[in-house]
ROPADO-270171 format. One line per 4 residues: number of its first residue (from 1); their letters; for each residue x, y, z of N, C-alpha, C. Coordinates in steps of 0.02 Angstrom, whole numbers. Example, Ala and Ser with C-alpha at 12.3 -4.5 7.8 and 13.67 -1.06 7.14 Angstrom:
% residues 2
1> AS> 660/-284/390/615/-225/390/660/-165/390 | 642/-112/354/684/-53/357/645/2/394 $
% end
This chain:
% residues 263
1> XXXX> -5365/1942/-559/-5364/1927/-631/-5374/1855/-649 | -5335/1814/-605/-5337/1739/-624/-5404/1714/-602 | -5434/1739/-548/-5507/1719/-528/-5559/1737/-583 | -5546/1793/-612/-5599/1816/-661/-5592/1775/-727 $
5> XXXX> -5526/1754/-742/-5514/1707/-795/-5548/1641/-784 | -5538/1615/-720/-5566/1548/-706/-5639/1551/-714 | -5670/1604/-682/-5745/1617/-689/-5768/1618/-760 | -5735/1658/-805/-5753/1664/-867/-5753/1594/-906 $
9> XXXX> -5700/1558/-897/-5694/1492/-926/-5751/1443/-900 | -5765/1449/-834/-5821/1408/-806/-5887/1424/-838 | -5896/1491/-851/-5961/1511/-880/-5966/1486/-955 | -5905/1493/-989/-5904/1469/-1057/-5919/1390/-1068 $
13> XXXX> -5887/1358/-1016/-5894/1283/-1019/-5970/1265/-1001 | -6001/1296/-954/-6063/1286/-936/-6116/1300/-998 | -6096/1360/-1032/-6141/1376/-1090/-6131/1320/-1144 | -6075/1299/-1158/-6060/1244/-1210/-6095/1186/-1193 $
17> XXXX> -6095/1166/-1127/-6128/1098/-1109/-6204/1108/-1108 | -6234/1167/-1092/-6304/1179/-1107/-6324/1179/-1179 | -6283/1199/-1223/-6299/1199/-1296/-6291/1126/-1320 | -6247/1087/-1291/-6236/1015/-1311/-6297/977/-1293 $
21> XXXX> -6320/988/-1229/-6376/945/-1207/-6442/965/-1246 | -6446/1031/-1264/-6506/1045/-1301/-6504/1013/-1370 | -6446/1008/-1400/-6438/979/-1465/-6453/899/-1454 | -6435/869/-1401/-6446/800/-1393/-6525/785/-1381 $
25> XXXX> -6560/829/-1348/-6635/827/-1341/-6671/832/-1407 | -6648/886/-1441/-6675/897/-1507/-6670/837/-1549 | -6608/811/-1555/-6598/749/-1594/-6644/693/-1568 | -6650/683/-1506/-6687/628/-1477/-6761/637/-1497 $
29> XXXX> -6787/695/-1497/-6859/716/-1519/-6863/698/-1595 | -6815/718/-1633/-6823/710/-1702/-6816/637/-1723 | -6779/598/-1688/-6770/525/-1697/-6835/483/-1684 | -6867/509/-1631/-6932/479/-1608/-6997/493/-1644 $
33> XXXX> -6994/561/-1671/-7058/583/-1693/-7064/618/-1766 | -7001/621/-1792/-6995/660/-1859/-6964/622/-1911 | -6967/556/-1912/-6935/518/-1966/-6977/527/-2030 | -6939/544/-2086/-6969/556/-2153/-7020/621/-2145 $
37> XXXX> -7053/630/-2200/-7102/689/-2201/-7168/664/-2177 | -7183/594/-2180/-7246/571/-2153/-7238/495/-2145 | -7288/468/-2111/-7281/396/-2104/-7352/365/-2080 | -7359/297/-2096/-7411/256/-2074/-7387/196/-2045 $
41> XXXX> -7422/175/-1983/-7404/113/-1951/-7464/80/-1920 | -7466/16/-1926/-7515/-26/-1891/-7487/-45/-1821 | -7519/-35/-1770/-7492/-50/-1702/-7544/-91/-1659 | -7518/-128/-1614/-7558/-160/-1563/-7541/-132/-1495 $
45> XXXX> -7588/-115/-1454/-7577/-88/-1392/-7606/-137/-1342 | -7554/-169/-1296/-7573/-217/-1247/-7579/-186/-1177 | -7636/-179/-1149/-7645/-153/-1082/-7651/-206/-1027 | -7602/-203/-984/-7609/-248/-925/-7637/-212/-864 $
49> XXXX> -7691/-236/-835/-7714/-210/-780/-7678/-236/-719 | -7688/-203/-654/-7648/-226/-595/-7661/-302/-585 | -7610/-341/-581/-7613/-409/-559/-7626/-455/-610 | -7639/-430/-677/-7658/-472/-735/-7606/-491/-782 $
53> XXXX> -7606/-551/-804/-7554/-569/-849/-7580/-573/-916 | -7645/-564/-923/-7678/-566/-991/-7707/-494/-1008 | -7672/-470/-1062/-7687/-399/-1076/-7752/-391/-1122 | -7775/-328/-1123/-7824/-315/-1167/-7788/-281/-1225 $
57> XXXX> -7805/-312/-1285/-7771/-294/-1348/-7809/-247/-1394 | -7776/-195/-1411/-7811/-138/-1457/-7771/-130/-1516 | -7805/-146/-1570/-7769/-141/-1642/-7792/-68/-1672 | -7740/-35/-1697/-7748/28/-1725/-7701/52/-1772 $
61> XXXX> -7715/102/-1809/-7668/125/-1862/-7655/202/-1836 | -7591/222/-1849/-7568/288/-1831/-7539/324/-1897 | -7565/387/-1909/-7537/421/-1967/-7508/482/-1942 | -7450/500/-1970/-7419/561/-1952/-7390/603/-2012 $
65> XXXX> -7402/672/-2006/-7373/714/-2057/-7336/778/-2026 | -7281/787/-2051/-7243/849/-2026/-7258/910/-2065 | -7272/962/-2033/-7286/1025/-2066/-7223/1066/-2069 | -7182/1061/-2017/-7113/1086/-2013/-7070/1044/-1974 $
69> XXXX> -7012/1023/-2006/-6960/978/-1972/-6945/1004/-1905 | -6961/967/-1851/-6940/987/-1779/-7000/1031/-1754 | -7045/1049/-1796/-7102/1096/-1770/-7171/1060/-1775 | -7222/1099/-1798/-7287/1080/-1802/-7293/1013/-1843 $
73> XXXX> -7336/968/-1815/-7356/905/-1848/-7432/889/-1836 | -7452/843/-1875/-7518/813/-1862/-7517/737/-1855 | -7564/708/-1808/-7568/642/-1797/-7639/621/-1797 | -7652/557/-1819/-7718/530/-1829/-7715/459/-1806 $
77> XXXX> -7762/438/-1763/-7761/372/-1740/-7830/343/-1749 | -7835/283/-1782/-7892/251/-1798/-7899/178/-1769 | -7943/167/-1725/-7948/103/-1686/-7987/56/-1724 | -7976/-9/-1725/-8005/-59/-1765/-8036/-113/-1722 $
81> XXXX> -7999/-132/-1667/-8020/-180/-1624/-7993/-162/-1552 | -8034/-183/-1495/-8090/-231/-1498/-8155/-190/-1525 | -8208/-229/-1529/-8272/-204/-1558/-8299/-146/-1522 | -8286/-142/-1456/-8321/-83/-1418/-8284/-15/-1434 $
85> XXXX> -8225/-17/-1461/-8194/48/-1478/-8183/48/-1552 | -8211/5/-1600/-8197/7/-1668/-8221/74/-1693 | -8185/104/-1738/-8199/166/-1775/-8186/228/-1733 | -8162/220/-1666/-8142/274/-1628/-8085/305/-1658 $
89> XXXX> -8081/372/-1662/-8024/403/-1695/-8000/461/-1648 | -7938/479/-1652/-7907/527/-1613/-7857/575/-1656 | -7869/643/-1653/-7834/689/-1697/-7793/731/-1652 | -7728/749/-1675/-7685/796/-1643/-7658/836/-1689 $
93> XXXX> -7656/905/-1681/-7618/950/-1715/-7572/980/-1664 | -7508/955/-1671/-7454/972/-1623/-7425/1043/-1640 | -7441/1083/-1579/-7411/1154/-1581/-7349/1157/-1535 | -7307/1212/-1549/-7249/1220/-1506/-7254/1274/-1456 $
97> XXXX> -7287/1328/-1469/-7291/1384/-1420/-7359/1382/-1384 | -7401/1341/-1399/-7472/1342/-1365/-7493/1267/-1359 | -7541/1252/-1328/-7571/1184/-1315/-7589/1155/-1379 | -7578/1092/-1384/-7596/1048/-1445/-7671/1052/-1454 $
101> XXXX> -7691/1043/-1514/-7759/1035/-1528/-7776/958/-1529 | -7825/937/-1488/-7827/867/-1481/-7909/857/-1487 | -7928/807/-1525/-7998/792/-1531/-8009/717/-1528 | -8057/691/-1493/-8064/618/-1489/-8146/608/-1513 $
105> XXXX> -8149/563/-1563/-8214/546/-1586/-8240/479/-1557 | -8295/480/-1524/-8327/420/-1495/-8388/405/-1536 | -8382/347/-1579/-8437/330/-1625/-8504/303/-1596 | -8492/276/-1533/-8557/248/-1500/-8604/312/-1487 $
109> XXXX> -8576/366/-1469/-8619/425/-1449/-8614/481/-1507 | -8576/463/-1560/-8571/508/-1615/-8551/580/-1596 | -8500/580/-1550/-8478/647/-1522/-8402/657/-1533 | -8387/715/-1544/-8317/735/-1550/-8299/772/-1489 $
113> XXXX> -8249/745/-1448/-8233/783/-1382/-8172/809/-1387 | -8161/876/-1365/-8100/910/-1358/-8061/888/-1301 | -8000/880/-1307/-7954/859/-1251/-7913/917/-1231 | -7934/949/-1176/-7896/1012/-1157/-7822/1003/-1139 $
117> XXXX> -7786/1059/-1136/-7716/1057/-1125/-7702/1029/-1055 | -7751/1047/-1009/-7740/1025/-940/-7749/948/-928 | -7770/915/-982/-7787/842/-985/-7724/807/-1015 | -7678/846/-1038/-7627/807/-1083/-7589/749/-1048 $
121> XXXX> -7588/746/-981/-7554/683/-946/-7612/633/-924 | -7668/646/-949/-7717/590/-930/-7708/532/-978 | -7730/472/-951/-7715/412/-989/-7750/408/-1059 | -7709/387/-1109/-7733/381/-1177/-7774/312/-1187 $
125> XXXX> -7834/313/-1203/-7877/256/-1213/-7865/202/-1165 | -7868/222/-1097/-7857/177/-1041/-7790/143/-1037 | -7738/171/-1065/-7671/144/-1061/-7630/182/-1009 | -7566/163/-1003/-7517/193/-964/-7485/250/-1002 $
129> XXXX> -7497/255/-1070/-7472/317/-1105/-7521/372/-1097 | -7496/431/-1104/-7541/488/-1095/-7556/517/-1163 | -7601/567/-1162/-7618/603/-1227/-7558/631/-1253 | -7516/659/-1212/-7453/697/-1233/-7402/647/-1265 $
133> XXXX> -7403/588/-1239/-7356/538/-1266/-7367/519/-1339 | -7430/524/-1357/-7447/505/-1425/-7411/548/-1477 | -7410/612/-1462/-7372/653/-1513/-7304/677/-1491 | -7288/662/-1429/-7220/677/-1403/-7217/738/-1370 $
137> XXXX> -7187/745/-1310/-7175/802/-1274/-7121/845/-1311 | -7128/910/-1334/-7081/942/-1366/-7021/962/-1319 | -6965/956/-1344/-6905/964/-1308/-6895/1034/-1280 | -6925/1083/-1312/-6926/1153/-1285/-6966/1167/-1229 $
141> XXXX> -7003/1123/-1200/-7047/1135/-1143/-7010/1128/-1080 | -6949/1099/-1083/-6907/1086/-1022/-6843/1116/-1025 | -6815/1126/-964/-6743/1144/-953/-6701/1079/-947 | -6645/1073/-985/-6612/1008/-984/-6547/1010/-959 $
145> XXXX> -6521/959/-931/-6457/956/-906/-6425/883/-917 | -6361/887/-942/-6328/824/-957/-6292/802/-888 | -6315/737/-862/-6291/721/-798/-6244/660/-797 | -6231/632/-855/-6183/572/-857/-6194/526/-919 $
149> XXXX> -6164/476/-919/-6169/421/-972/-6179/352/-935 | -6216/310/-970/-6233/241/-937/-6254/198/-997 | -6253/131/-986/-6278/83/-1034/-6348/71/-1014 | -6388/67/-1070/-6464/48/-1061/-6491/20/-1120 $
153> XXXX> -6524/-42/-1112/-6550/-77/-1174/-6492/-100/-1221 | -6431/-106/-1199/-6376/-135/-1237/-6349/-74/-1281 | -6368/-11/-1263/-6342/48/-1292/-6296/93/-1246 | -6248/121/-1270/-6212/170/-1240/-6253/239/-1242 $
157> XXXX> -6272/266/-1186/-6319/318/-1177/-6298/379/-1142 | -6316/441/-1170/-6318/499/-1130/-6371/499/-1076 | -6361/524/-1012/-6413/523/-960/-6425/596/-953 | -6493/618/-960/-6506/686/-956/-6562/692/-899 $
161> XXXX> -6568/754/-875/-6619/774/-827/-6655/838/-847 | -6721/829/-854/-6760/891/-881/-6810/911/-830 | -6817/972/-824/-6868/1005/-779/-6915/1051/-817 | -6980/1033/-809/-7028/1082/-851/-7018/1153/-831 $
165> XXXX> -7021/1199/-888/-7012/1271/-876/-7070/1297/-845 | -7133/1263/-855/-7191/1292/-819/-7215/1234/-774 | -7225/1252/-715/-7242/1194/-668/-7307/1156/-687 | -7300/1088/-684/-7350/1046/-704/-7389/1011/-641 $
169> XXXX> -7445/988/-651/-7471/948/-599/-7446/882/-581 | -7423/847/-636/-7396/774/-622/-7322/777/-625 | -7292/801/-682/-7224/791/-698/-7182/849/-659 | -7132/821/-622/-7086/874/-586/-7017/866/-615 $
173> XXXX> -7005/806/-643/-6937/798/-672/-6940/736/-720 | -6894/738/-771/-6895/681/-821/-6819/666/-829 | -6800/600/-813/-6732/574/-825/-6738/527/-889 | -6686/540/-933/-6686/499/-995/-6622/465/-1006 $
177> XXXX> -6623/412/-1037/-6562/377/-1063/-6568/375/-1139 | -6526/413/-1174/-6531/423/-1248/-6473/397/-1279 | -6485/349/-1328/-6432/317/-1365/-6387/362/-1399 | -6322/351/-1390/-6272/398/-1421/-6270/375/-1499 $
181> XXXX> -6290/318/-1516/-6290/301/-1592/-6349/324/-1628 | -6407/308/-1605/-6465/328/-1644/-6503/388/-1622 | -6493/409/-1554/-6528/461/-1522/-6595/441/-1501 | -6615/377/-1506/-6675/353/-1482/-6673/349/-1406 $
185> XXXX> -6724/376/-1369/-6730/369/-1299/-6742/296/-1281 | -6695/266/-1243/-6697/195/-1232/-6743/183/-1163 | -6734/236/-1121/-6776/231/-1062/-6790/302/-1035 | -6849/315/-1008/-6865/381/-977/-6907/368/-911 $
189> XXXX> -6883/396/-859/-6915/397/-793/-6958/466/-785 | -7017/462/-763/-7058/519/-753/-7067/528/-680 | -7046/576/-644/-7055/588/-578/-7118/638/-561 | -7150/621/-504/-7208/655/-487/-7190/716/-445 $
193> XXXX> -7235/746/-414/-7222/806/-372/-7192/786/-304 | -7202/722/-290/-7169/698/-227/-7099/670/-240 | -7078/682/-301/-7003/654/-314/-7001/579/-328 | -7053/551/-336/-7063/477/-352/-7070/460/-417 $
197> XXXX> -7042/407/-444/-7047/386/-513/-7118/355/-521 | -7167/388/-562/-7234/361/-564/-7245/325/-630 | -7201/337/-683/-7203/304/-745/-7133/295/-770 | -7120/236/-805/-7058/222/-840/-7071/195/-903 $
201> XXXX> -7037/225/-954/-7043/211/-1025/-6980/178/-1045 | -6989/123/-1092/-6926/93/-1120/-6942/82/-1193 | -6892/84/-1236/-6899/61/-1306/-6855/8/-1321 | -6870/-32/-1370/-6829/-92/-1391/-6846/-113/-1463 $
205> XXXX> -6811/-165/-1487/-6814/-190/-1556/-6817/-138/-1608 | -6765/-95/-1605/-6762/-35/-1657/-6737/-61/-1724 | -6777/-51/-1776/-6759/-74/-1843/-6750/-21/-1895 | -6709/-30/-1940/-6701/22/-1995/-6760/8/-2044 $
209> XXXX> -6806/51/-2060/-6856/42/-2108/-6854/103/-2153 | -6839/86/-2217/-6834/136/-2272/-6782/192/-2252 | -6726/168/-2215/-6675/211/-2192/-6687/243/-2128 | -6747/235/-2096/-6758/273/-2033/-6759/219/-1973 $
213> XXXX> -6724/242/-1920/-6731/195/-1859/-6802/196/-1832 | -6837/140/-1822/-6904/136/-1806/-6910/94/-1745 | -6937/117/-1690/-6953/90/-1628/-7007/40/-1634 | -6991/-26/-1634/-7040/-80/-1640/-7082/-94/-1579 $
217> XXXX> -7051/-79/-1520/-7089/-96/-1456/-7070/-41/-1406 | -7129/-17/-1382/-7132/35/-1333/-7165/5/-1268 | -7135/15/-1211/-7172/-7/-1151/-7177/51/-1099 | -7236/56/-1070/-7242/110/-1013/-7269/77/-951 $
221> XXXX> -7229/78/-899/-7249/50/-834/-7266/104/-784 | -7320/88/-746/-7341/133/-689/-7332/97/-629 | -7274/101/-592/-7262/63/-536/-7305/77/-479 | -7327/134/-470/-7376/151/-418/-7441/121/-424 $
225> XXXX> -7461/112/-487/-7521/77/-503/-7526/3/-512 | -7464/-20/-527/-7453/-85/-542/-7482/-109/-608 | -7483/-63/-656/-7503/-76/-724/-7450/-68/-779 | -7459/-92/-834/-7412/-84/-892/-7453/-88/-957 $
229> XXXX> -7417/-50/-1005/-7443/-54/-1075/-7390/-61/-1121 | -7397/-103/-1169/-7348/-117/-1230/-7381/-88/-1292 | -7338/-57/-1335/-7361/-34/-1397/-7313/-73/-1447 | -7338/-118/-1490/-7298/-153/-1540/-7317/-134/-1609 $
233> XXXX> -7265/-120/-1650/-7270/-100/-1722/-7272/-163/-1768 | -7315/-170/-1812/-7316/-220/-1859/-7263/-210/-1909 | -7206/-242/-1915/-7153/-220/-1969/-7177/-224/-2033 | -7226/-260/-2054/-7252/-271/-2121/-7299/-213/-2140 $
237> XXXX> -7316/-173/-2092/-7365/-121/-2103/-7338/-52/-2079 | -7276/-40/-2094/-7245/30/-2082/-7222/63/-2147 | -7246/118/-2160/-7219/150/-2226/-7207/225/-2209 | -7150/250/-2241/-7140/319/-2240/-7153/352/-2302 $
241> XXXX> -7155/418/-2303/-7162/463/-2366/-7219/433/-2415 | -7276/421/-2380/-7327/399/-2424/-7372/453/-2453 | -7359/516/-2443/-7392/571/-2475/-7455/592/-2437 | -7463/593/-2374/-7526/608/-2337/-7538/679/-2347 $
245> XXXX> -7600/699/-2349/-7624/767/-2360/-7652/801/-2291 | -7657/864/-2293/-7681/898/-2236/-7751/879/-2221 | -7792/863/-2274/-7862/846/-2270/-7875/775/-2231 | -7810/744/-2231/-7818/678/-2195/-7819/685/-2118 $
249> XXXX> -7802/746/-2097/-7799/766/-2028/-7850/819/-2011 | -7896/828/-2046/-7955/876/-2035/-8005/849/-1980 | -8041/896/-1949/-8091/867/-1904/-8143/828/-1931 | -8160/835/-1999/-8199/800/-2043/-8174/722/-2044 $
253> XXXX> -8107/716/-2045/-8083/645/-2046/-8097/608/-1990 | -8110/636/-1929/-8131/600/-1874/-8189/549/-1889 | -8237/573/-1924/-8297/537/-1941/-8291/500/-2005 | -8245/529/-2049/-8238/502/-2120/-8162/482/-2126 $
257> XXXX> -8139/428/-2104/-8067/412/-2099/-8038/404/-2173 | -7973/419/-2181/-7938/407/-2243/-7927/331/-2251 | -7975/293/-2273/-7977/225/-2272/-7921/191/-2313 | -7895/227/-2368/-7842/194/-2407/-7777/184/-2371 $
261> XXX> -7772/215/-2323/-7708/203/-2281/-7719/152/-2222 | -7781/138/-2212/-7802/99/-2154/-7816/26/-2173 | -7768/-3/-2207/-7782/-73/-2224/-7713/-104/-2247 $
% end
């Protein structure tokens, strides 16, 4: 009887811990990708090639609209500089139970290219960030485990481990350090199928803008490749709840951008 009671208590404790870590991961995803109902930000992406100290700088705007809090979203990216990628646009309709809808418009060839779900881990515009990173990997795609606490980026953090529910070509495991205060992921390690960290993400310079914690600097490092990409937000050009419409995220908008938000 005593053994049965101990087993039952252990199962209850495990269930509670699993529920807690799922809540943590949901809050982290919400903090990173669901601030307000919509938003517009001007950003600079600095891409450092192997051995180079001088980056290639890419200026762009990113628009986001939530269809359902914690669920479907739409993202739109418009590149302004350098000149060889000017007017290039990228559209994402983020889905939960199926692959995201992704389209890339290349003005030089006047072609709209579909980005298949199998390519979600490919580099985004020649950077260390992937296509999936743009809209965020939804927390329901992985099984999560709380493995401890630690300090990271000056924040007291939960440390979690996540395993894809469906086996993937690149990611075998994700380890994250999530701020206990803001729930912003301060650091994320991505492990490949050999069990080696092949990408490391860090966030810093988190500011409150219109009452929402906003990550002003994101960095993705690829240690096996020797490359790095920084994404910096212009604090003067971040706005939330601007009233974006569904039509701003249509396939037509790839060639006809919603210019009133891109200035």
